[in-house]
C-alpha positions as CSV (number, residue, x, y, z in Angstrom):
1,X,56.5,68.3,132.2
2,X,53.9,66.5,130.3
3,X,54.1,63.4,128.2
4,X,51.8,62.7,125.2
5,X,51.9,59.3,123.7
6,X,51.3,58.5,120.0
7,X,48.3,56.2,119.4
8,X,46.4,54.9,116.4
9,X,42.6,55.5,116.2
10,X,40.7,52.3,115.8
11,X,37.2,53.4,116.4
12,X,35.3,56.7,116.5
13,X,32.0,57.4,118.2
14,X,30.3,60.7,117.2
15,X,27.4,61.9,119.3
16,X,28.1,65.5,120.1
17,X,31.4,67.4,119.4
18,X,31.8,68.1,123.1
19,X,31.7,64.4,124.1
20,X,32.9,62.5,121.0
21,X,35.3,59.7,121.7
22,X,37.7,57.4,120.0
23,X,39.2,54.1,120.9
24,X,43.0,54.2,120.4
25,X,45.7,51.5,120.3
26,X,48.5,52.2,122.6
27,X,51.0,49.4,121.9
28,X,48.4,46.8,122.0
29,X,46.3,48.3,124.7
30,X,43.0,49.9,123.8
31,X,41.7,53.0,125.6
32,X,38.9,55.3,125.1
33,X,39.8,59.0,124.7
34,X,38.0,62.3,124.1
35,X,38.4,63.7,120.6
36,X,36.8,67.1,121.6
37,X,40.1,68.8,120.8
38,X,40.5,67.1,117.4
39,X,37.1,66.4,116.0
40,X,38.4,65.8,112.5
41,X,40.1,62.5,113.4
42,X,39.2,59.3,111.5
43,X,39.9,55.7,112.0
44,X,43.6,55.0,111.1
45,X,44.8,58.4,112.1
46,X,47.5,58.8,114.7
47,X,47.0,61.2,117.6
48,X,49.0,62.4,120.6
49,X,47.2,61.2,123.8
50,X,47.6,62.8,127.2
51,X,45.4,62.1,130.3
52,X,42.6,60.7,128.2
53,X,42.5,63.4,125.5
54,X,43.7,63.3,122.0
55,X,45.5,66.6,121.7
56,X,46.4,66.7,118.0
57,X,46.7,64.6,114.9
58,X,50.2,63.5,113.7
59,X,51.5,61.7,110.7
60,X,52.1,57.9,110.9
61,X,55.8,58.6,110.3
62,X,56.0,61.0,113.3
63,X,54.2,58.5,115.5
64,X,56.5,55.7,114.5
65,X,59.6,57.8,115.0
66,X,58.4,58.9,118.4
67,X,57.5,55.3,119.5
68,X,60.9,54.2,118.3
69,X,62.7,56.9,120.4
70,X,60.6,56.0,123.4
71,X,61.5,52.3,123.1
72,X,65.2,53.2,122.8
73,X,64.9,55.4,126.0
74,X,63.3,52.5,127.8
75,X,66.0,50.1,126.7
76,X,68.7,52.5,127.8
77,X,67.1,53.1,131.2
78,X,66.7,49.3,131.7
79,X,70.4,48.9,130.9
80,X,71.3,51.6,133.3
81,X,69.1,50.3,136.1
82,X,70.5,46.8,135.5
83,X,74.1,48.2,135.8
84,X,73.1,50.2,138.9
85,X,71.8,47.0,140.5
86,X,75.0,45.2,139.9
87,X,77.1,48.0,141.3
88,X,74.8,48.4,144.4
89,X,74.8,44.7,145.3
90,X,77.2,43.8,148.1
91,X,80.0,41.4,147.2
């Protein structure tokens, strides 16, 4: 299974379509990614990023909804792990 993360494009560098890159914001962390698969992206667009590649462009609404769901999953897992720790500790 693969996981692609929504990210906002903050900078685009165009040299050659095969090697063009963008800097994206992933929750406050900036990363450079290849935009060879989505050459039409512009600053401000949202893209799905997987292993250093922007796979496709998505709407801001879809990106925000996905990020909200991922945050909720993280919260639930944290709660579950916290409960598991309490149960697993010897009395």
